[in-house]
Each structure stands twice: as structure tokens, then as C-alpha cells.
DRENTORKOL-3810 file (N, C-alpha, C; in nm, 4 decimals):
REM DRENTORKOL-3810
@n.u->1.7699; n.v->14.0672; n.w->9.8824; ca.u->1.8563; ca.v->14.1059; ca.w->9.7731; c.u->1.8278; c.v->14.2496; c.w->9.7304
@n.u->1.7035; n.v->14.2912; n.w->9.7208; ca.u->1.6711; ca.v->14.4276; ca.w->9.6820; c.u->1.6458; c.v->14.5115; c.w->9.8056
@n.u->1.6975; n.v->14.6347; n.w->9.8053; ca.u->1.6720; ca.v->14.7265; ca.w->9.9152; c.u->1.5236; c.v->14.7622; c.w->9.9149
@n.u->1.4618; n.v->14.7786; n.w->10.0332; ca.u->1.3218; ca.v->14.8187; ca.w->10.0374; c.u->1.3029; c.v->14.9512; c.w->9.9646
@n.u->1.1955; n.v->14.9601; n.w->9.8878; ca.u->1.1588; ca.v->15.0812; ca.w->9.8142; c.u->1.2693; c.v->15.1266; c.w->9.7189
@n.u->1.3557; n.v->15.0360; n.w->9.6787; ca.u->1.4642; ca.v->15.0702; ca.w->9.5877; c.u->1.4381; c.v->15.0105; c.w->9.4503
@n.u->1.4915; n.v->15.0763; n.w->9.3508; ca.u->1.4820; ca.v->15.0238; ca.w->9.2150; c.u->1.6029; c.v->14.9361; c.w->9.1817
@n.u->1.6963; n.v->14.9278; n.w->9.2758; ca.u->1.8204; ca.v->14.8545; ca.w->9.2515; c.u->1.8232; c.v->14.7205; c.w->9.3237
@n.u->1.9005; n.v->14.6292; n.w->9.2672; ca.u->1.9276; ca.v->14.5010; ca.w->9.3296; c.u->2.0788; c.v->14.4779; c.w->9.3247
@n.u->2.1233; n.v->14.3768; n.w->9.3945; ca.u->2.2640; ca.v->14.3368; ca.w->9.3928; c.u->2.2747; c.v->14.1986; c.w->9.3312
@n.u->2.3866; n.v->14.1721; n.w->9.2668; ca.u->2.4129; ca.v->14.0384; ca.w->9.2140; c.u->2.5532; c.v->13.9969; c.w->9.2549
@n.u->2.5690; n.v->13.8673; n.w->9.2731; ca.u->2.6967; ca.v->13.8126; ca.w->9.3150; c.u->2.7062; c.v->13.6709; c.w->9.2615
@n.u->2.8206; n.v->13.6359; n.w->9.2077; ca.u->2.8377; ca.v->13.4992; ca.w->9.1628; c.u->2.9228; c.v->13.4887; c.w->9.0388
@n.u->2.9155; n.v->13.3715; n.w->8.9764; ca.u->2.9927; ca.v->13.3436; ca.w->8.8563; c.u->2.9085; c.v->13.3741; c.w->8.7334
@n.u->2.9679; n.v->13.4498; n.w->8.6423; ca.u->2.9030; ca.v->13.4857; ca.w->8.5166; c.u->2.9965; c.v->13.4475; c.w->8.4025
@n.u->2.9430; n.v->13.4435; n.w->8.2816; ca.u->3.0176; ca.v->13.3919; ca.w->8.1676; c.u->3.0103; c.v->13.4890; c.w->8.0501
@n.u->3.1140; n.v->13.4800; n.w->7.9661; ca.u->3.1215; ca.v->13.5689; ca.w->7.8508; c.u->3.1993; c.v->13.5002; c.w->7.7402
@n.u->3.1481; n.v->13.5072; n.w->7.6166; ca.u->3.2206; ca.v->13.4559; ca.w->7.5006; c.u->3.3108; c.v->13.5668; c.w->7.4480
@n.u->3.4382; n.v->13.5338; n.w->7.4291; ca.u->3.5369; ca.v->13.6329; ca.w->7.3871; c.u->3.6112; c.v->13.5814; c.w->7.2639
@n.u->3.6263; n.v->13.6679; n.w->7.1665; ca.u->3.7064; ca.v->13.6389; ca.w->7.0480; c.u->3.8448; c.v->13.5948; c.w->7.0961
@n.u->3.8906; n.v->13.4797; n.w->7.0485; ca.u->4.0180; ca.v->13.4250; ca.w->7.0959; c.u->4.1362; c.v->13.5186; c.w->7.0723
@n.u->4.1246; n.v->13.6080; n.w->6.9749; ca.u->4.2334; ca.v->13.7036; ca.w->6.9494; c.u->4.2429; c.v->13.8101; c.w->7.0581
@n.u->4.1362; n.v->13.8232; n.w->7.1393; ca.u->4.1311; ca.v->13.9309; ca.w->7.2378; c.u->4.1117; c.v->13.8802; c.w->7.3810
@n.u->4.1574; n.v->13.7592; n.w->7.4093; ca.u->4.1400; ca.v->13.7026; ca.w->7.5431; c.u->4.2040; c.v->13.7897; c.w->7.6507
@n.u->4.3175; n.v->13.8499; n.w->7.6197; ca.u->4.3856; ca.v->13.9346; ca.w->7.7183; c.u->4.3058; c.v->14.0607; c.w->7.7514
@n.u->4.2114; n.v->14.0958; n.w->7.6664; ca.u->4.1313; ca.v->14.2169; ca.w->7.6860; c.u->3.9888; c.v->14.1843; c.w->7.7305
@n.u->3.9672; n.v->14.0634; n.w->7.7801; ca.u->3.8314; ca.v->14.0188; ca.w->7.8144; c.u->3.7617; c.v->14.1088; c.w->7.9150
@n.u->3.8374; n.v->14.1707; n.w->8.0044; ca.u->3.7777; ca.v->14.2588; ca.w->8.1059; c.u->3.7616; c.v->14.4029; c.w->8.0585
@n.u->3.7978; n.v->14.4315; n.w->7.9358; ca.u->3.7815; ca.v->14.5674; ca.w->7.8840; c.u->3.6412; c.v->14.5919; c.w->7.8301
@n.u->3.5641; n.v->14.4864; n.w->7.8118; ca.u->3.4273; ca.v->14.5022; ca.w->7.7641; c.u->3.4170; c.v->14.4954; c.w->7.6132
@n.u->3.2982; n.v->14.5266; n.w->7.5660; ca.u->3.2667; ca.v->14.5159; ca.w->7.4244; c.u->3.3461; c.v->14.6159; c.w->7.3415
@n.u->3.3876; n.v->14.5730; n.w->7.2221; ca.u->3.4631; ca.v->14.6587; ca.w->7.1311; c.u->3.3761; c.v->14.7159; c.w->7.0202
@n.u->3.2516; n.v->14.6742; n.w->7.0122; ca.u->3.1641; ca.v->14.7203; ca.w->6.9043; c.u->3.0274; c.v->14.7566; c.w->6.9611
@n.u->2.9440; n.v->14.8145; n.w->6.8772; ca.u->2.8096; ca.v->14.8530; ca.w->6.9206; c.u->2.7342; c.v->14.7305; c.w->6.9708
@n.u->2.6519; n.v->14.7512; n.w->7.0724; ca.u->2.5706; ca.v->14.6441; ca.w->7.1279; c.u->2.4336; c.v->14.6960; c.w->7.1659
@n.u->2.3508; n.v->14.6083; n.w->7.2169; ca.u->2.2150; ca.v->14.6473; ca.w->7.2544; c.u->2.2151; c.v->14.7692; c.w->7.3463
@n.u->2.3070; n.v->14.7742; n.w->7.4407; ca.u->2.3094; ca.v->14.8845; ca.w->7.5371; c.u->2.4336; c.v->14.9716; c.w->7.5241
@n.u->2.5007; n.v->14.9673; n.w->7.4090; ca.u->2.6258; ca.v->15.0430; ca.w->7.4004; c.u->2.6600; c.v->15.0887; c.w->7.2597
@n.u->2.6772; n.v->15.2211; n.w->7.2446; ca.u->2.7411; ca.v->15.2693; ca.w->7.1219; c.u->2.8836; c.v->15.2131; c.w->7.1176
@n.u->2.9465; n.v->15.2112; n.w->7.0010; ca.u->3.0785; ca.v->15.1480; ca.w->6.9906; c.u->3.1865; c.v->15.2104; c.w->7.0778
@n.u->3.1709; n.v->15.3349; n.w->7.1184; ca.u->3.2753; ca.v->15.4012; ca.w->7.1965; c.u->3.2464; c.v->15.4046; c.w->7.3463
@n.u->3.1468; n.v->15.3290; n.w->7.3910; ca.u->3.1068; ca.v->15.3306; ca.w->7.5318; c.u->3.1349; c.v->15.1932; c.w->7.5934
@n.u->3.2334; n.v->15.1835; n.w->7.6839; ca.u->3.2665; ca.v->15.0538; ca.w->7.7438; c.u->3.1458; c.v->14.9899; c.w->7.8129
@n.u->3.1250; n.v->14.8631; n.w->7.7822; ca.u->3.0131; ca.v->14.7876; ca.w->7.8381; c.u->3.0572; c.v->14.6425; c.w->7.8502
@n.u->3.0282; n.v->14.5818; n.w->7.9642; ca.u->3.0658; ca.v->14.4421; ca.w->7.9852; c.u->2.9390; c.v->14.3577; c.w->7.9835
@n.u->2.9263; n.v->14.2763; n.w->7.8795; ca.u->2.8114; ca.v->14.1877; ca.w->7.8637; c.u->2.8479; c.v->14.0496; c.w->7.9180
@n.u->2.7681; n.v->14.0007; n.w->8.0133; ca.u->2.7910; ca.v->13.8713; ca.w->8.0764; c.u->2.6603; c.v->13.7932; c.w->8.0785
@n.u->2.6688; n.v->13.6626; n.w->8.0924; ca.u->2.5500; ca.v->13.5789; ca.w->8.1071; c.u->2.5569; c.v->13.5047; c.w->8.2395
@n.u->2.4400; n.v->13.4750; n.w->8.2936; ca.u->2.4342; ca.v->13.4077; ca.w->8.4236; c.u->2.4674; c.v->13.2593; c.w->8.4140
@n.u->2.4791; n.v->13.2075; n.w->8.2915; ca.u->2.5111; ca.v->13.0659; ca.w->8.2722; c.u->2.5778; c.v->13.0471; c.w->8.1364
@n.u->2.6429; n.v->12.9329; n.w->8.1183; ca.u->2.7004; ca.v->12.9023; ca.w->7.9870; c.u->2.5898; c.v->12.8844; c.w->7.8837
@n.u->2.4728; n.v->12.8344; n.w->7.9275; ca.u->2.3586; ca.v->12.8227; ca.w->7.8362; c.u->2.3145; c.v->12.9608; c.w->7.7891
@n.u->2.3227; n.v->13.0574; n.w->7.8786; ca.u->2.2886; ca.v->13.1950; ca.w->7.8426; c.u->2.3836; c.v->13.2518; c.w->7.7388
@n.u->2.5122; n.v->13.2181; n.w->7.7505; ca.u->2.6099; ca.v->13.2616; ca.w->7.6502; c.u->2.5721; c.v->13.2034; c.w->7.5147
@n.u->2.5418; n.v->13.0736; n.w->7.5117; ca.u->2.5053; ca.v->13.0085; ca.w->7.3856; c.u->2.3812; c.v->13.0732; c.w->7.3254
@n.u->2.2817; n.v->13.1039; n.w->7.4085; ca.u->2.1595; ca.v->13.1683; ca.w->7.3591; c.u->2.1898; c.v->13.3072; c.w->7.3040
@n.u->2.2730; n.v->13.3830; n.w->7.3740; ca.u->2.3071; ca.v->13.5186; ca.w->7.3292; c.u->2.3858; c.v->13.5153; c.w->7.1989
@n.u->2.4712; n.v->13.4172; n.w->7.1826; ca.u->2.5570; ca.v->13.4127; ca.w->7.0648; c.u->2.4811; c.v->13.3783; c.w->6.9375
@n.u->2.3601; n.v->13.3247; n.w->6.9492; ca.u->2.2789; ca.v->13.2962; ca.w->6.8311; c.u->2.2640; c.v->13.4225; c.w->6.7467
@n.u->2.2428; n.v->13.5356; n.w->6.8125; ca.u->2.2231; ca.v->13.6621; ca.w->6.7415; c.u->2.3541; c.v->13.7264; c.w->6.6978
@n.u->2.4670; n.v->13.6724; n.w->6.7414; ca.u->2.5959; ca.v->13.7363; ca.w->6.7136; c.u->2.6929; c.v->13.6456; c.w->6.6391
@n.u->2.6415; n.v->13.5410; n.w->6.5775; ca.u->2.7286; ca.v->13.4451; ca.w->6.5109; c.u->2.6811; c.v->13.4212; c.w->6.3684
@n.u->2.7754; n.v->13.4265; n.w->6.2753; ca.u->2.7478; ca.v->13.3907; ca.w->6.1366; c.u->2.8713; c.v->13.3201; c.w->6.0806
@n.u->2.8719; n.v->13.2941; n.w->5.9508; ca.u->2.9822; ca.v->13.2190; ca.w->5.8901; c.u->3.1164; c.v->13.2902; c.w->5.9037
@n.u->3.1142; n.v->13.4222; n.w->5.9179; ca.u->3.2385; ca.v->13.4991; ca.w->5.9280; c.u->3.2817; c.v->13.5260; c.w->6.0714
@n.u->3.2068; n.v->13.4747; n.w->6.1679; ca.u->3.2385; ca.v->13.5018; ca.w->6.3084; c.u->3.3695; c.v->13.4354; c.w->6.3495
@n.u->3.4491; n.v->13.5060; n.w->6.4298; ca.u->3.5748; ca.v->13.4471; ca.w->6.4780; c.u->3.5483; c.v->13.3391; c.w->6.5824
@n.u->3.6484; n.v->13.2556; n.w->6.6047; ca.u->3.6401; ca.v->13.1549; ca.w->6.7102; c.u->3.6336; c.v->13.2264; c.w->6.8453
@n.u->3.5418; n.v->13.1830; n.w->6.9313; ca.u->3.5281; ca.v->13.2442; ca.w->7.0633; c.u->3.5488; c.v->13.1397; c.w->7.1721
@n.u->3.5919; n.v->13.1891; n.w->7.2869; ca.u->3.6071; ca.v->13.1045; ca.w->7.4046; c.u->3.5184; c.v->13.1613; c.w->7.5143
@n.u->3.4520; n.v->13.0723; n.w->7.5879; ca.u->3.3687; ca.v->13.1163; ca.w->7.6993; c.u->3.4543; c.v->13.1231; c.w->7.8248
@n.u->3.4540; n.v->13.2399; n.w->7.8874; ca.u->3.5311; ca.v->13.2639; ca.w->8.0089; c.u->3.4366; c.v->13.2807; c.w->8.1265
@n.u->3.4843; n.v->13.2471; n.w->8.2453; ca.u->3.4051; ca.v->13.2641; ca.w->8.3679; c.u->3.4632; c.v->13.3795; c.w->8.4491
@n.u->3.3731; n.v->13.4583; n.w->8.5079; ca.u->3.4110; ca.v->13.5748; ca.w->8.5875; c.u->3.3369; c.v->13.5732; c.w->8.7201
@n.u->3.4032; n.v->13.6171; n.w->8.8252; ca.u->3.3384; ca.v->13.6380; ca.w->8.9549; c.u->3.2934; c.v->13.7837; c.w->8.9584
@n.u->3.1661; n.v->13.8056; n.w->8.9922; ca.u->3.1090; ca.v->13.9404; ca.w->8.9924; c.u->3.0456; c.v->13.9699; c.w->9.1272
@n.u->3.0707; n.v->14.0894; n.w->9.1775; ca.u->3.0033; ca.v->14.1458; ca.w->9.2949; c.u->2.9530; c.v->14.2824; c.w->9.2497
@n.u->2.8219; n.v->14.2989; n.w->9.2388; ca.u->2.7689; ca.v->14.4239; ca.w->9.1841; c.u->2.6459; c.v->14.4706; c.w->9.2603
@n.u->2.6408; n.v->14.5995; n.w->9.2820; ca.u->2.5247; ca.v->14.6652; ca.w->9.3423; c.u->2.4719; c.v->14.7678; c.w->9.2428
@n.u->2.3565; n.v->14.8229; n.w->9.2734; ca.u->2.2941; ca.v->14.9268; ca.w->9.1909; c.u->2.2660; c.v->14.8750; c.w->9.0495
@n.u->2.2096; n.v->14.7549; n.w->9.0453; ca.u->2.1718; ca.v->14.6904; ca.w->8.9200; c.u->2.0200; c.v->14.6996; c.w->8.9061
@n.u->1.9726; n.v->14.7350; n.w->8.7879; ca.u->1.8292; ca.v->14.7392; ca.w->8.7607; c.u->1.7911; c.v->14.6095; c.w->8.6906
@n.u->1.6910; n.v->14.5419; n.w->8.7445; ca.u->1.6428; ca.v->14.4162; ca.w->8.6880; c.u->1.5282; c.v->14.4476; c.w->8.5923
@n.u->1.5506; n.v->14.4295; n.w->8.4627; ca.u->1.4475; ca.v->14.4599; ca.w->8.3636; c.u->1.3270; c.v->14.3670; c.w->8.3741
@n.u->1.3355; n.v->14.2631; n.w->8.4553; ca.u->1.2202; ca.v->14.1747; ca.w->8.4790; c.u->1.1301; c.v->14.2299; c.w->8.5884
@n.u->1.1712; n.v->14.3382; n.w->8.6548; ca.u->1.0986; ca.v->14.3979; ca.w->8.7675; c.u->1.0136; c.v->14.5147; c.w->8.7178
@n.u->0.8861; n.v->14.4872; n.w->8.6909; ca.u->0.7965; ca.v->14.5891; ca.w->8.6353; c.u->0.7816; c.v->14.7096; c.w->8.7274
@n.u->0.7837; n.v->14.6882; n.w->8.8585; ca.u->0.7707; ca.v->14.7995; ca.w->8.9537; c.u->0.8917; c.v->14.8919; c.w->8.9433
@n.u->1.0106; n.v->14.8352; n.w->8.9393; ca.u->1.1324; ca.v->14.9170; ca.w->8.9265; c.u->1.1304; c.v->14.9953; c.w->8.7960
@n.u->1.0914; n.v->14.9298; n.w->8.6867; ca.u->1.0875; ca.v->14.9992; ca.w->8.5578; c.u->0.9882; c.v->15.1147; c.w->8.5604
@n.u->0.8720; n.v->15.0925; n.w->8.6219; ca.u->0.7722; ca.v->15.1995; ca.w->8.6317; c.u->0.8264; c.v->15.3163; c.w->8.7137
@n.u->0.8916; n.v->15.2862; n.w->8.8241; ca.u->0.9496; ca.v->15.3932; ca.w->8.9072; c.u->1.0555; c.v->15.4727; c.w->8.8317
@n.u->1.1266; n.v->15.4064; n.w->8.7429; ca.u->1.2325; ca.v->15.4722; ca.w->8.6656; c.u->1.1815; c.v->15.5349; c.w->8.5361
@n.u->1.0558; n.v->15.5077; n.w->8.5023; ca.u->1.0005; ca.v->15.5604; ca.w->8.3777; c.u->1.0576; c.v->15.4934; c.w->8.2537
@n.u->1.0961; n.v->15.3669; n.w->8.2680; ca.u->1.1549; ca.v->15.2917; ca.w->8.1570; c.u->1.0507; c.v->15.1965; c.w->8.0999
@n.u->1.0375; n.v->15.1974; n.w->7.9682; ca.u->0.9464; ca.v->15.1068; ca.w->7.8985; c.u->1.0270; c.v->14.9853; c.w->7.8518
@n.u->0.9902; n.v->14.8668; n.w->7.8987; ca.u->1.0623; ca.v->14.7450; ca.w->7.8617; c.u->1.0685; c.v->14.7284; c.w->7.7097
@n.u->0.9654; n.v->14.7728; n.w->7.6390; ca.u->0.9649; ca.v->14.7612; ca.w->7.4927; c.u->1.0843; c.v->14.8330; c.w->7.4302
@n.u->1.1272; n.v->14.9436; n.w->7.4911; ca.u->1.2443; ca.v->15.0155; ca.w->7.4394; c.u->1.3723; c.v->14.9347; c.w->7.4584
@n.u->1.3782; n.v->14.8578; n.w->7.5653; ca.u->1.4972; ca.v->14.7771; ca.w->7.5936; c.u->1.5063; c.v->14.6553; c.w->7.5023
@n.u->1.3932; n.v->14.5947; n.w->7.4716; ca.u->1.3952; ca.v->14.4688; ca.w->7.3960; c.u->1.3725; c.v->14.4866; c.w->7.2463
@n.u->1.3493; n.v->14.6095; n.w->7.2018; ca.u->1.3282; ca.v->14.6346; ca.w->7.0586; c.u->1.4541; c.v->14.5978; c.w->6.9799
@n.u->1.4372; n.v->14.5537; n.w->6.8558; ca.u->1.5555; ca.v->14.5259; ca.w->6.7736; c.u->1.6446; c.v->14.6504; c.w->6.7649
@n.u->1.7747; n.v->14.6315; n.w->6.7828; ca.u->1.8671; ca.v->14.7449; ca.w->6.7822; c.u->1.9591; c.v->14.7475; c.w->6.6609
@n.u->1.9920; n.v->14.6325; n.w->6.6066; ca.u->2.0865; ca.v->14.6274; ca.w->6.4949; c.u->2.0389; c.v->14.7051; c.w->6.3721
@n.u->1.9107; n.v->14.6939; n.w->6.3322; ca.u->1.8670; ca.v->14.7713; ca.w->6.2147; c.u->1.8853; c.v->14.9220; c.w->6.2330
@n.u->1.8621; n.v->14.9715; n.w->6.3543; ca.u->1.8823; ca.v->15.1144; ca.w->6.3792; c.u->2.0294; c.v->15.1518; c.w->6.3628
@n.u->2.1183; n.v->15.0728; n.w->6.4214; ca.u->2.2617; ca.v->15.1020; ca.w->6.4112; c.u->2.3057; c.v->15.0981; c.w->6.2650
@n.u->2.2606; n.v->14.9963; n.w->6.1925; ca.u->2.2981; ca.v->14.9834; ca.w->6.0511; c.u->2.2477; c.v->15.1001; c.w->5.9676
@n.u->2.1343; n.v->15.1612; n.w->6.0099; ca.u->2.0772; ca.v->15.2757; ca.w->5.9375; c.u->2.1286; c.v->15.4095; c.w->5.9900
@n.u->2.2218; n.v->15.4049; n.w->6.0862; ca.u->2.2776; ca.v->15.5283; ca.w->6.1402; c.u->2.1906; c.v->15.5956; c.w->6.2449
@n.u->2.0929; n.v->15.5216; n.w->6.2987; ca.u->2.0052; ca.v->15.5759; ca.w->6.4037; c.u->2.0466; c.v->15.5200; c.w->6.5395
@n.u->2.0063; n.v->15.5914; n.w->6.6460; ca.u->2.0315; ca.v->15.5449; ca.w->6.7833; c.u->1.9170; c.v->15.4526; c.w->6.8252
@n.u->1.9473; n.v->15.3298; n.w->6.8634; ca.u->1.8419; ca.v->15.2390; ca.w->6.9098; c.u->1.7810; c.v->15.2876; c.w->7.0410
@n.u->1.6556; n.v->15.2535; n.w->7.0625; ca.u->1.5875; ca.v->15.2928; ca.w->7.1867; c.u->1.6546; c.v->15.2311; c.w->7.3090
@n.u->1.7203; n.v->15.1177; n.w->7.2929; ca.u->1.7868; ca.v->15.0535; ca.w->7.4073; c.u->1.9047; c.v->15.1366; c.w->7.4583
@n.u->1.9663; n.v->15.2170; n.w->7.3732; ca.u->2.0735; ca.v->15.3046; ca.w->7.4208; c.u->2.0166; c.v->15.4118; c.w->7.5130
@n.u->1.8958; n.v->15.4593; n.w->7.4823; ca.u->1.8306; ca.v->15.5584; ca.w->7.5694; c.u->1.7942; c.v->15.4956; c.w->7.7035
@n.u->1.7586; n.v->15.3667; n.w->7.7035; ca.u->1.7306; ca.v->15.2970; ca.w->7.8294; c.u->1.8557; c.v->15.2998; c.w->7.9166
@n.u->1.9680; n.v->15.2654; n.w->7.8601; ca.u->2.0938; ca.v->15.2690; ca.w->7.9361; c.u->2.1180; c.v->15.4084; c.w->7.9925
@n.u->2.1037; n.v->15.5105; n.w->7.9095; ca.u->2.1281; ca.v->15.6482; ca.w->7.9538; c.u->2.0366; c.v->15.6853; c.w->8.0700
@n.u->1.9102; n.v->15.6452; n.w->8.0636; ca.u->1.8154; ca.v->15.6732; ca.w->8.1729; c.u->1.8569; c.v->15.6026; c.w->8.3013
@n.u->1.8968; n.v->15.4777; n.w->8.2886; ca.u->1.9374; ca.v->15.4017; ca.w->8.4067; c.u->2.0650; c.v->15.4590; c.w->8.4677
@n.u->2.1598; n.v->15.4960; n.w->8.3844; ca.u->2.2826; ca.v->15.5572; ca.w->8.4366; c.u->2.2520; c.v->15.6890; c.w->8.5066
@n.u->2.1620; n.v->15.7678; n.w->8.4500; ca.u->2.1252; ca.v->15.8955; ca.w->8.5122; c.u->2.0619; c.v->15.8732; c.w->8.6492
@n.u->1.9970; n.v->15.7578; n.w->8.6673; ca.u->1.9353; ca.v->15.7236; ca.w->8.7960; c.u->2.0367; c.v->15.6636; c.w->8.8936
@n.u->2.1601; n.v->15.6421; n.w->8.8483; ca.u->2.2644; ca.v->15.5886; ca.w->8.9354; c.u->2.2916; c.v->15.4405; c.w->8.9198
@n.u->2.2354; n.v->15.3767; n.w->8.8170; ca.u->2.2569; ca.v->15.2337; ca.w->8.7964; c.u->2.3982; c.v->15.2060; c.w->8.7467
@n.u->2.4516; n.v->15.0924; n.w->8.7900; ca.u->2.5823; ca.v->15.0462; ca.w->8.7432; c.u->2.5668; c.v->14.9403; c.w->8.6347
@n.u->2.4429; n.v->14.8961; n.w->8.6117; ca.u->2.4188; ca.v->14.7944; ca.w->8.5110; c.u->2.2754; c.v->14.7475; c.w->8.5161
@n.u->2.2483; n.v->14.6414; n.w->8.4402; ca.u->2.1118; ca.v->14.5892; ca.w->8.4344; c.u->2.1110; c.v->14.4388; c.w->8.4153
@n.u->2.0006; n.v->14.3790; n.w->8.4570; ca.u->1.9716; ca.v->14.2386; ca.w->8.4285; c.u->1.8765; c.v->14.2384; c.w->8.3104
@n.u->1.9150; n.v->14.1660; n.w->8.2070; ca.u->1.8420; ca.v->14.1626; ca.w->8.0812; c.u->1.7915; c.v->14.0204; c.w->8.0571
@n.u->1.6595; n.v->14.0004; n.w->8.0509; ca.u->1.6095; ca.v->13.8652; ca.w->8.0242; c.u->1.6440; c.v->13.8224; c.w->7.8819
@n.u->1.6773; n.v->13.6961; n.w->7.8657; ca.u->1.7086; ca.v->13.6431; ca.w->7.7332; c.u->1.5848; c.v->13.6476; c.w->7.6450
@n.u->1.6026; n.v->13.6936; n.w->7.5230; ca.u->1.4925; ca.v->13.6948; ca.w->7.4277; c.u->1.4845; c.v->13.5634; c.w->7.3510
@n.u->1.5951; n.v->13.4904; n.w->7.3429; ca.u->1.5953; ca.v->13.3653; ca.w->7.2675; c.u->1.5735; c.v->13.2418; c.w->7.3539
@n.u->1.5942; n.v->13.2547; n.w->7.4840; ca.u->1.5781; ca.v->13.1403; ca.w->7.5746; c.u->1.5117; c.v->13.1881; c.w->7.7036
@n.u->1.3786; n.v->13.1942; n.w->7.7052; ca.u->1.3083; ca.v->13.2417; ca.w->7.8252; c.u->1.3546; c.v->13.1678; c.w->7.9504
@n.u->1.3714; n.v->13.2445; n.w->8.0571; ca.u->1.4190; ca.v->13.1891; ca.w->8.1831; c.u->1.5667; c.v->13.2168; c.w->8.2059
@n.u->1.6415; n.v->13.2353; n.w->8.0981; ca.u->1.7827; ca.v->13.2708; ca.w->8.1110; c.u->1.7948; c.v->13.4225; c.w->8.1168
@n.u->1.9075; n.v->13.4707; n.w->8.1705; ca.u->1.9253; ca.v->13.6157; ca.w->8.1797; c.u->2.0719; c.v->13.6529; c.w->8.1704
@n.u->2.0924; n.v->13.7794; n.w->8.1400; ca.u->2.2260; ca.v->13.8339; ca.w->8.1201; c.u->2.2469; c.v->13.9526; c.w->8.2136
@n.u->2.3721; n.v->13.9819; n.w->8.2422; ca.u->2.4099; ca.v->14.0977; ca.w->8.3224; c.u->2.4912; c.v->14.1907; c.w->8.2334
@n.u->2.4464; n.v->14.3142; n.w->8.2229; ca.u->2.5168; ca.v->14.4159; ca.w->8.1456; c.u->2.5686; c.v->14.5201; c.w->8.2429
@n.u->2.7007; n.v->14.5385; n.w->8.2468; ca.u->2.7602; ca.v->14.6368; ca.w->8.3373; c.u->2.8020; c.v->14.7609; c.w->8.2602
@n.u->2.7635; n.v->14.8767; n.w->8.3147; ca.u->2.7996; ca.v->15.0054; ca.w->8.2552; c.u->2.9351; c.v->15.0533; c.w->8.3063
@n.u->2.9733; n.v->15.0052; n.w->8.4220; ca.u->3.1035; ca.v->15.0378; ca.w->8.4820; c.u->3.1458; c.v->14.9183; c.w->8.5657
@n.u->3.2766; n.v->14.9036; n.w->8.5847; ca.u->3.3286; ca.v->14.7934; ca.w->8.6656; c.u->3.4760; c.v->14.8199; c.w->8.6964
@n.u->3.5160; n.v->14.7628; n.w->8.8084; ca.u->3.6554; ca.v->14.7706; ca.w->8.8543; c.u->3.7073; c.v->14.9137; c.w->8.8663
@n.u->3.6179; n.v->15.0044; n.w->8.9080; ca.u->3.6587; ca.v->15.1404; ca.w->8.9415; c.u->3.6059; c.v->15.1709; c.w->9.0814
@n.u->3.6429; n.v->15.2837; n.w->9.1382; ca.u->3.5989; ca.v->15.3187; ca.w->9.2737; c.u->3.4466; c.v->15.3208; c.w->9.2820
@n.u->3.3917; n.v->15.2392; n.w->9.3712; ca.u->3.2480; ca.v->15.2352; ca.w->9.3929; c.u->3.1696; c.v->15.1534; c.w->9.2933
@n.u->3.2353; n.v->15.0988; n.w->9.1933; ca.u->3.1658; ca.v->15.0213; ca.w->9.0911; c.u->3.1691; c.v->14.8725; c.w->9.1194
@n.u->3.0977; n.v->14.7949; n.w->9.0388; ca.u->3.1022; ca.v->14.6496; ca.w->9.0518; c.u->3.2450; c.v->14.5973; c.w->9.0379
@n.u->3.2705; n.v->14.4844; n.w->9.1042; ca.u->3.4010; ca.v->14.4188; ca.w->9.0963; c.u->3.3864; c.v->14.2950; c.w->9.0082
@n.u->3.4762; n.v->14.2814; n.w->8.9123; ca.u->3.4740; ca.v->14.1682; ca.w->8.8197; c.u->3.6162; c.v->14.1159; c.w->8.8057
@n.u->3.6305; n.v->13.9828; n.w->8.8168; ca.u->3.7627; ca.v->13.9238; ca.w->8.7943; c.u->3.7469; c.v->13.7919; c.w->8.7198
@n.u->3.8422; n.v->13.7652; n.w->8.6336; ca.u->3.8464; ca.v->13.6405; ca.w->8.5582; c.u->3.8791; c.v->13.5269; c.w->8.6536
@n.u->3.8013; n.v->13.4184; n.w->8.6486; ca.u->3.8286; ca.v->13.3048; ca.w->8.7367; c.u->3.8601; c.v->13.1766; c.w->8.6606
@n.u->3.8223; n.v->13.1705; n.w->8.5329; ca.u->3.8429; ca.v->13.0453; ca.w->8.4601; c.u->3.8502; c.v->13.0728; c.w->8.3111
@n.u->3.9444; n.v->13.0092; n.w->8.2459; ca.u->3.9619; ca.v->13.0299; ca.w->8.1025; c.u->3.8474; c.v->12.9724; c.w->8.0204
@n.u->3.7759; n.v->12.8740; n.w->8.0702; ca.u->3.6578; ca.v->12.8224; ca.w->8.0013; c.u->3.6884; c.v->12.7390; c.w->7.8792
@n.u->3.5842; n.v->12.7280; n.w->7.7941; ca.u->3.5941; ca.v->12.6417; ca.w->7.6755; c.u->3.5884; c.v->12.7201; c.w->7.5473
END
């Protein structure tokens, strides 16, 4: 799966994403608001490797005012992905995992740039198309964050199932 002496890996398969029901038609456009790896004006597609991963991720993004969401399934073919669980790759890239997993919402709310945004910028500068992010709320689960998709040379993503 990983190229020898490379910091990148490839991923292929079905991934899942919870989408506000009002925006189902825009599910492939990516996040509309600030996220762990994205300022609000930077397109980013957050996916989970399982429906359980979606549920774990939504714990941090759901409150009494949250809109109804539907979980959708997507087929993904992606190369040039950095796996944040790979300490050797992170060392080669000069990325500190602590910067990726540090709380980001308080920084955004205070008008500061979270350290995780700098992680994304470093990975993109190295040629990454996205990253594998281990779940912080459910160890063993993981998410796929794409910085680009469905463009020339980028990962391919297509909706395969409307979900629940």
C-alpha cells in the first residue's frame, strides 16, 4: 500500500460522511465551515472509514441546535495520503502529531489559527492530497480528510449510497 521510502499511502474503498439534510445536493463540495484541517474558505472533504467513525466524529459536532444529518456513502480512490498514525512518515515530514490532534475550536473562536491548519499546509506543501486522521473519541477508528478531489491528478470521490 505504501511506496518504499515514501511518506504517502493510497486508500481505496467506501467511506462515509454525515451531511446536513438541507445540503445533500452539495455533499461532494466538502465542508462549509471551519474544521480541524480547514479554514472556512478552504474546501475540505471530511470522510470516515466506517459509519461508526461518523458517529464518533459527530459527538464533537452535535448539540441541541444541530440540524438533522444523513450519513452518505462514497467510493474513494486516493493516492498521496499521509497517515498520521505513521510516526516515520510524520518525522520525515517534520510534522508533530500533537499539532494535528490539539483542540482547534477554542483557537478559531478566539480568532487564532489552530496548529492543525499548519499541519495541513505543511502536508500540502509536501504534495499530499489528504490525510488519515485517527479518531480521538473512538480509538481504532479513523477518518480520511481530502484537501483536493475530483480534479486532474487528485483523488476520485463519488456518491454511491444515500445512507441513513
